[in-house]
C-alpha positions as a Markdown table, in Angstrom:
| # | Residue | x | y | z |
|---|---|---|---|---|
| 1 | Met | 0.0 | 0.1 | -0.1 |
| 2 | Thr | 2.9 | 2.7 | 0.8 |
| 3 | Asp | 5.1 | 1.0 | -1.9 |
| 4 | Gly | 8.0 | 0.7 | 0.6 |
| 5 | Leu | 7.6 | 4.2 | 1.5 |
| 6 | Lys | 9.3 | 4.9 | 5.1 |
| 7 | Cys | 8.7 | 7.9 | 7.5 |
| 8 | Pro | 12.2 | 10.1 | 6.9 |
| 9 | Glu | 11.9 | 10.9 | 10.5 |
| 10 | Cys | 11.7 | 7.7 | 12.3 |
| 11 | Gly | 11.7 | 5.1 | 9.7 |
| 12 | Ser | 8.3 | 3.8 | 10.5 |
| 13 | Glu | 6.3 | 2.2 | 7.6 |
| 14 | Asn | 3.5 | 3.0 | 9.3 |
| 15 | Val | 2.8 | 5.7 | 7.2 |
| 16 | Tyr | -0.1 | 6.9 | 5.2 |
| 17 | Asn | -1.3 | 9.6 | 2.1 |
| 18 | Asp | -3.4 | 12.5 | 2.8 |
| 19 | Gly | -3.7 | 15.1 | -0.2 |
| 20 | Thr | -0.4 | 15.7 | -1.5 |
| 21 | Leu | 1.6 | 14.8 | 1.6 |
| 22 | Trp | 2.5 | 11.7 | 3.7 |
| 23 | Val | 1.8 | 11.3 | 7.4 |
| 24 | Cys | 3.8 | 8.9 | 9.7 |
| 25 | Pro | 0.9 | 8.5 | 12.9 |
| 26 | Asp | 4.2 | 7.3 | 15.0 |
| 27 | Cys | 5.8 | 10.7 | 15.3 |
| 28 | Ala | 3.6 | 13.0 | 13.5 |
| 29 | His | 5.7 | 14.0 | 10.6 |
| 30 | Glu | 4.6 | 15.4 | 7.5 |
| 31 | Trp | 6.3 | 15.5 | 4.1 |
| 32 | Asn | 6.3 | 15.4 | 0.2 |
| 33 | Pro | 8.1 | 12.4 | -1.0 |
| 34 | Glu | 8.7 | 14.4 | -4.6 |
| 35 | Thr | 10.3 | 17.4 | -2.8 |
| 36 | Ala | 12.1 | 15.5 | -0.2 |
| 37 | Ser | 14.2 | 13.9 | -2.6 |
| 38 | Gly | 15.2 | 16.7 | -4.7 |
| 39 | Glu | 16.3 | 19.0 | -2.0 |
| 40 | Ser | 19.8 | 19.9 | -1.8 |
| 41 | Gly | 20.5 | 21.0 | 1.8 |
| 42 | Ala | 22.0 | 18.4 | 3.8 |
| 43 | Asp | 19.3 | 18.0 | 6.1 |
| 44 | Gly | 16.6 | 19.0 | 3.9 |
| 45 | Ser | 16.1 | 22.3 | 5.5 |
| 46 | Asp | 15.6 | 24.4 | 2.3 |
| 47 | Val | 13.1 | 26.9 | 2.2 |
| 48 | Arg | 11.1 | 27.1 | -1.1 |
| 49 | Asp | 8.3 | 29.2 | -2.7 |
| 50 | Ala | 5.5 | 28.7 | -4.1 |
| 51 | Asn | 7.6 | 27.7 | -7.8 |
| 52 | Gly | 9.9 | 25.8 | -6.1 |
| 53 | Asn | 12.7 | 28.4 | -5.9 |
| 54 | Val | 15.1 | 28.0 | -3.0 |
| 55 | Leu | 14.8 | 31.0 | -0.7 |
| 56 | Ala | 17.5 | 32.8 | 1.2 |
| 57 | Asp | 17.8 | 35.5 | 3.9 |
| 58 | Gly | 17.8 | 39.0 | 2.2 |
| 59 | Asp | 15.7 | 37.9 | -0.6 |
| 60 | Ser | 12.7 | 40.0 | -2.3 |
| 61 | Val | 9.3 | 38.2 | -2.7 |
| 62 | Thr | 5.8 | 39.0 | -3.6 |
| 63 | Val | 2.7 | 37.3 | -2.1 |
| 64 | Ile | 0.8 | 35.5 | -4.6 |
| 65 | Lys | -2.7 | 35.7 | -3.1 |
| 66 | Asp | -4.6 | 37.9 | -0.4 |
| 67 | Leu | -3.7 | 37.2 | 3.0 |
| 68 | Lys | -6.0 | 37.9 | 6.5 |
| 69 | Val | -3.6 | 39.3 | 9.2 |
| 70 | Lys | -4.6 | 36.7 | 12.2 |
| 71 | Gly | -6.5 | 39.0 | 14.8 |
| 72 | Ser | -6.7 | 41.9 | 12.8 |
| 73 | Ser | -9.0 | 43.4 | 9.9 |
| 74 | Leu | -5.8 | 44.0 | 7.9 |
| 75 | Val | -5.4 | 42.0 | 4.4 |
| 76 | Val | -2.0 | 41.6 | 2.9 |
| 77 | Lys | -2.8 | 42.1 | -0.8 |
| 78 | Gly | -1.6 | 39.9 | -3.8 |
| 79 | Gly | 1.1 | 41.5 | -5.4 |
| 80 | Thr | 2.8 | 42.8 | -2.5 |
| 81 | Lys | 6.5 | 43.0 | -2.9 |
| 82 | Val | 8.0 | 42.1 | 0.6 |
| 83 | Lys | 12.2 | 43.1 | 0.6 |
| 84 | Gly | 14.8 | 42.1 | 2.8 |
| 85 | Ile | 12.8 | 38.8 | 4.4 |
| 86 | Arg | 14.7 | 36.7 | 7.0 |
| 87 | Leu | 14.5 | 32.6 | 7.4 |
| 88 | Val | 13.1 | 31.4 | 10.7 |
| 89 | Asp | 12.6 | 27.8 | 11.9 |
| 90 | Ala | 9.0 | 27.6 | 13.0 |
| 91 | Thr | 6.9 | 24.9 | 13.9 |
| 92 | Asp | 3.7 | 26.6 | 12.4 |
| 93 | Gly | 4.8 | 26.4 | 8.8 |
| 94 | His | 5.4 | 30.4 | 9.2 |
| 95 | Asn | 9.2 | 30.5 | 7.9 |
| 96 | Ile | 9.7 | 33.9 | 6.6 |
| 97 | Ala | 10.2 | 36.8 | 8.9 |
| 98 | Cys | 9.5 | 40.3 | 7.1 |
| 99 | Lys | 8.6 | 43.8 | 7.5 |
| 100 | Ile | 5.5 | 44.9 | 5.3 |
| 101 | Asp | 4.9 | 48.5 | 4.9 |
| 102 | Gly | 1.7 | 49.7 | 5.9 |
| 103 | Ile | 1.3 | 46.6 | 8.1 |
| 104 | Gly | 4.7 | 45.8 | 10.0 |
| 105 | Ala | 6.7 | 43.2 | 11.4 |
| 106 | Met | 4.8 | 39.4 | 10.5 |
| 107 | Asn | 5.5 | 36.1 | 9.4 |
| 108 | Leu | 4.6 | 34.6 | 6.6 |
| 109 | Lys | 4.4 | 30.7 | 4.8 |
| 110 | Ser | 6.7 | 30.3 | 2.0 |
| 111 | Glu | 3.8 | 28.6 | 0.2 |
| 112 | Phe | 2.1 | 31.7 | -0.2 |
| 113 | Val | 5.1 | 33.9 | -1.9 |
| 114 | Lys | 7.2 | 33.8 | -5.2 |
| 115 | Lys | 10.6 | 34.7 | -5.4 |
| 116 | Ala | 10.9 | 38.3 | -7.3 |
């Protein structure tokens, strides 16, 4: 059923497909086997944008869709350019720290931006 696929974190064979991701119920790790094999980082820590381009500190990115700011009535409009991003390790998926004009400092998910 899993075609010999194992969890890259714990090595368990108890994995299942959940949409585009594979999930390990033993350690709760989620991954995409198509992008996991192509990552160039030694530990798979590359941060990629919506198009698959590798992002780095200081890059400029463009938001690809309207994003509501949690706890506020503000919206980051699609097409907004963000300069000088910082990559951060975040467990909630928000792996880009940045400052957006008119809104201020916030964190973004790399899946909602493209490299400018």
